[in-house]
C-alpha positions in Angstrom: 220.5 160.2 76.4 220.7 160.0 80.2 217.5 160.8 82.2 217.2 161.1 85.9 214.0 160.7 87.9 213.1 162.0 91.4 210.1 162.8 93.5 208.6 166.2 92.7 209.0 169.1 95.2 207.7 172.6 95.4 211.0 174.1 94.3 210.2 172.6 90.9 207.0 174.6 90.5 208.1 177.3 88.0 209.7 174.8 85.7 206.8 172.4 85.9 204.3 175.1 85.1 206.5 176.2 82.1 206.5 172.6 80.8 202.7 172.2 81.2 202.0 175.6 79.5 204.2 174.6 76.5 202.6 171.2 76.1 199.5 171.1 73.8 196.6 169.4 75.4 197.6 170.1 79.0 194.8 172.2 80.7 195.7 174.3 83.7 193.3 175.5 86.3 193.3 177.1 89.8 194.0 173.7 91.1 197.5 174.0 89.6 198.4 177.1 91.6 201.5 176.9 93.8 199.5 176.6 97.1 197.3 173.9 95.8 200.2 172.0 94.3 202.0 172.2 97.7 198.9 170.7 99.4 198.6 168.0 96.8 202.3 167.0 97.1 202.1 167.0 100.9 199.0 164.8 100.9 200.4 162.4 98.3 204.0 161.9 99.2 205.9 159.3 97.2 203.5 159.3 94.2 204.5 162.3 92.0 207.7 162.5 90.0 209.7 164.4 87.4 212.1 163.4 84.8 215.2 165.6 84.1 217.6 165.8 81.3 220.7 168.0 81.7 219.1 169.7 84.8 215.9 170.6 82.8 212.5 169.1 83.7 211.3 167.2 80.6 208.6 165.0 82.2 206.1 165.1 85.0 203.4 162.9 86.6 201.2 164.0 89.4 199.6 161.1 91.2 197.4 161.0 94.2 194.7 159.0 95.9 191.5 159.5 97.8 192.0 156.5 100.1 190.3 154.2 97.7 191.6 154.9 94.2 194.8 156.3 92.6 194.6 159.1 90.1 197.1 160.4 87.6 197.2 164.0 86.5 199.5 165.9 84.2 201.4 163.0 82.8 203.5 165.1 80.4 206.7 164.8 78.4 208.4 167.5 76.4 207.9 167.0 72.7 211.6 166.6 72.0 211.9 163.7 74.6 209.0 161.5 73.7 209.2 157.9 72.7 212.2 157.3 75.1 210.4 155.4 77.8 209.9 158.4 80.1 206.1 157.9 80.4 206.5 154.2 81.3 209.1 155.0 83.9 207.1 157.9 85.4 203.9 155.7 85.6 205.8 152.8 87.1 207.3 155.0 89.8 203.9 156.3 90.7 202.3 152.9 90.7 205.1 151.6 93.0 204.3 154.4 95.4 200.6 153.5 95.4 201.5 149.8 95.9 203.4 150.7 99.1 200.5 152.9 100.3 199.7 151.6 103.7 203.3 150.9 104.7 203.5 154.3 106.4 202.1 153.0 109.6 199.0 155.1 109.4 196.5 152.3 109.2 193.7 153.0 108.6 194.7 155.8 106.2 193.3 159.1 107.4 192.0 160.0 104.0 190.1 156.7 103.7 188.6 157.1 107.1 187.4 160.6 106.3 185.7 159.3 103.1 183.8 156.5 104.9 180.5 155.5 103.1 177.8 156.4 105.7 175.8 153.4 104.4 178.2 150.8 105.8 179.3 149.9 109.3 182.7 150.9 110.7 183.7 147.2 110.8 182.7 146.8 107.1 184.6 150.0 106.2 187.8 148.8 107.9 187.5 145.4 106.3 187.1 147.0 102.8 190.2 149.2 103.5 192.3 146.1 104.4 191.2 144.4 101.2 192.0 147.4 99.1 195.5 147.8 100.6 196.1 144.1 100.0 195.1 144.4 96.3 197.4 147.4 95.9 200.3 145.4 97.3 199.7 142.3 95.1 
């Protein structure tokens, strides 16, 4: 079987929601609405992917970060396509995106700056950020 992988986009929304609804154990909430998903994708470019088989979406991974940690949501594969390495490929694509986080030229990351711990100095905060980016890249 030949699978293809690409970054998720909002045009995929209806097909993604259909897969999530059909998959036991996947819980949906208002956070999964079209507008919220659009914001999530925009804020986390390069981290969320789909797997297609014969032009049908059979796998998804939503991945994002808060400037400090990466998070995975809705890692999902259609029942008929499980045990084919799709989960591993989707996770690796997302992890590669997270590893390159910081290469965008927006250093320090706007999200990380917005989430600064008020108990540490700005200098300590930026040093912590540099260390985290280096750990992600290694």
